[in-house]
C-alpha positions in Angstrom: 11.2 -2.8 -32.2 11.9 0.7 -31.3 12.9 2.2 -27.9 9.4 3.6 -27.2 7.9 -0.1 -27.9 10.3 -1.5 -25.8 10.1 0.9 -22.9 6.4 1.7 -23.1 4.8 4.8 -21.4 5.7 5.8 -17.9 3.3 6.3 -15.0 3.9 7.9 -11.4 1.4 6.7 -8.9 1.3 8.1 -5.2 0.5 5.6 -2.6 0.1 6.6 0.9 0.6 4.5 4.2 -1.9 5.3 7.0 -2.4 3.9 10.3 -1.6 4.2 14.0 1.9 4.8 15.5 4.2 1.6 15.4 2.2 -0.3 13.1 5.1 -1.0 11.0 4.3 1.3 8.2 7.9 2.6 7.7 9.1 -0.9 7.7 6.6 -2.0 5.0 7.9 0.9 2.8 11.4 -0.1 3.3 10.8 -3.8 2.7 8.8 -3.0 -0.5 11.4 -0.3 -1.9 14.6 -1.7 -0.7 14.2 -5.0 1.0 15.2 -3.8 4.2 14.1 -4.0 7.7 15.0 -1.9 10.6 14.3 -3.7 14.1 15.0 -0.4 15.9 13.4 2.0 13.5 12.4 5.2 15.3 9.1 7.2 14.6 9.4 8.8 11.2 10.1 12.5 11.4 9.3 15.0 8.3 8.1 13.7 4.9 9.5 10.4 3.8 8.7 8.5 0.9 10.4 5.7 -1.4 10.1 4.6 -5.2 10.1 1.3 -6.8 9.5 0.7 -10.4 7.3 -2.1 -11.7 6.3 -3.1 -15.2 2.5 -3.6 -16.2 1.6 -4.9 -19.6 5.1 -3.5 -21.0 4.8 -0.1 -19.3 6.9 1.4 -16.7 5.2 2.3 -13.5 7.0 4.1 -10.5 5.4 3.6 -7.4 5.9 6.4 -5.0 5.3 5.1 -1.4 4.5 7.8 1.4 4.9 7.5 4.9 3.1 9.6 7.4 5.8 11.2 8.9 4.9 10.7 12.4 1.8 12.9 12.1 -0.3 10.1 13.1 1.0 10.3 16.6 -1.0 13.5 17.0 -4.0 12.0 15.2 -3.8 14.8 12.3 -2.4 14.0 9.1 -2.2 16.8 6.8 -4.4 17.2 3.7 -0.9 17.6 1.7 0.1 14.3 2.5 -3.1 12.8 0.8 -2.8 15.0 -2.3 -2.5 13.3 -5.6 -2.8 9.9 -3.9 -4.2 7.2 -6.0 -3.6 4.3 -3.7 -3.6 3.6 0.1 -2.6 1.0 2.3 -4.6 1.2 5.8 -2.3 -0.5 8.1 -3.0 -2.2 11.6 -0.9 -4.4 14.0 -2.7 -7.7 14.6 -1.3 -7.8 18.0 -2.6 -4.6 19.3 -6.5 -4.4 18.9 -6.5 -0.5 19.5 -4.9 -0.1 16.2 -7.6 -2.2 14.4 -10.4 -0.2 16.2 -8.8 3.0 14.6 -9.1 1.7 11.1 -12.8 3.2 10.6 -11.4 6.7 11.6 -8.7 6.4 9.2 -11.0 5.3 6.4 -13.5 8.3 7.3 -10.1 10.6 6.9 -9.1 8.8 3.7 -12.8 9.4 2.2 -12.7 13.0 3.2 -9.4 13.8 1.7 -9.6 11.7 -1.6 -12.3 10.5 -3.9 -13.7 7.2 -3.8 -11.9 5.7 -6.9 -8.4 5.4 -5.0 -7.3 1.8 -4.6 -7.6 0.8 -0.9 -6.0 -2.3 0.9 -6.4 -3.2 4.6 -3.1 -4.6 5.9 -2.9 -6.6 9.1 0.8 -6.4 9.7 3.2 -8.2 11.8 1.5 -11.6 11.4 4.8 -13.1 12.5 3.5 -12.3 16.2 0.9 -15.1 15.9 1.5 -15.8 19.5 0.4 -12.4 20.3 -2.3 -12.0 18.0 -5.1 -9.9 19.3 -7.1 -9.5 15.9 -8.3 -12.4 14.2 -7.7 -13.0 10.4 -11.6 -13.5 10.0 -12.2 -9.9 11.6 -9.9 -8.2 9.3 -11.5 -10.1 6.4 -14.9 -9.1 7.5 -14.0 -5.5 7.9 -12.3 -5.3 4.5 -15.7 -6.9 2.8 -17.9 -4.5 4.5 -15.8 -1.5 3.3 -14.9 -2.9 -0.1 -11.2 -3.1 0.7 -8.6 -5.4 -0.3 -7.3 -7.5 2.4 -3.8 -9.1 3.1 -1.9 -9.9 6.5 1.6 -9.1 6.2 5.0 -9.2 7.9 7.7 -6.6 7.2 9.9 -8.5 9.4 10.1 -11.8 7.4 8.6 -10.4 4.0 5.2 -12.4 4.0 3.1 -10.7 1.5 4.6 -7.3 1.6 5.7 -7.5 -2.3 1.9 -8.9 -3.2 0.2 -6.5 -1.2 1.8 -3.4 -3.1 1.5 -5.2 -6.3 -2.2 -5.8 -6.0 -2.7 -2.0 -5.2 -0.5 -0.8 -7.9 -2.3 -3.2 -10.5 -5.7 -1.9 -9.2 -4.5 1.7 -9.8 -3.4 1.0 -13.3 -6.6 -0.7 -14.0 -8.4 2.4 -12.9 -6.1 4.7 -14.7 -6.3 2.8 -17.9 -10.0 2.8 -17.8 -10.1 6.6 -17.6 -7.4 6.8 -20.3 -5.7 9.6 -18.4 -3.0 11.1 -20.3 -1.9 13.8 -17.7 1.8 14.7 -17.5 1.4 14.0 -13.5 1.3 10.3 -14.1 4.5 10.4 -16.2 7.9 9.3 -14.3 11.5 9.1 -14.9 13.0 5.5 -15.7 14.7 3.7 -12.9 17.2 1.0 -13.0 14.9 -1.0 -10.2 12.2 -3.1 -11.9 10.0 -5.4 -10.7 7.4 -7.6 -13.1 4.2 -7.9 -11.7 2.6 -11.4 -11.6 -1.0 -11.7 -11.7 -1.1 -14.6 -9.3 -3.8 -13.8 -6.8 -6.8 -13.7 -9.3 -9.9 -11.6 -8.9 -10.6 -9.1 -6.2 -13.2 -11.4 -4.5 -10.2 -13.9 -4.1 -7.9 -11.0 -2.8 -10.2 -10.3 -0.1 -9.5 -13.8 1.3 -5.7 -13.5 1.0 -3.7 -13.6 4.2 -0.5 -15.0 5.6 -2.6 -17.8 7.1 -4.2 -19.1 4.1 
């Protein structure tokens, strides 16, 4: 086996995190990329992103996860933030209904800024706050089904479903890219020492819509 056969082709996928302020976007990013959680994290200022390398079908995929840089506080995320994105996690806080009510606006903005092939997942974060729950799991599932989104409840605090949520989006992006047989250099990435092997344990998209931390 030569080096190219072993490593495979590399891809770079830009994935954006959107949603109201303080729903836990930065900690979701940190938990996935560095397995870290900052209990007293401050609002993001300036463009921030983290990268993580995963392996799918023998190919290296670098996921570049972008945080909204605090722009959501002003209800305006710049078009540059969305440019080139092939995946999105739309995040709300299960303990604050107002953040769930904002999801429709975020989806409309996403649709305006990107084409319809972008891989999208609705994420109900902070499912560790079950005693403060203000949005039921069924409400999240129902919205995701209506909008054709993947759905998952997560907790950046205790790591519940964080890895799985990102992996599902990354695998869906890879599937979309593979079908289009894209060879653009924009999907190439340098190799990283950090690797995560994806496991296809969640099954079909239909079953993923019903996956939550309370399943």
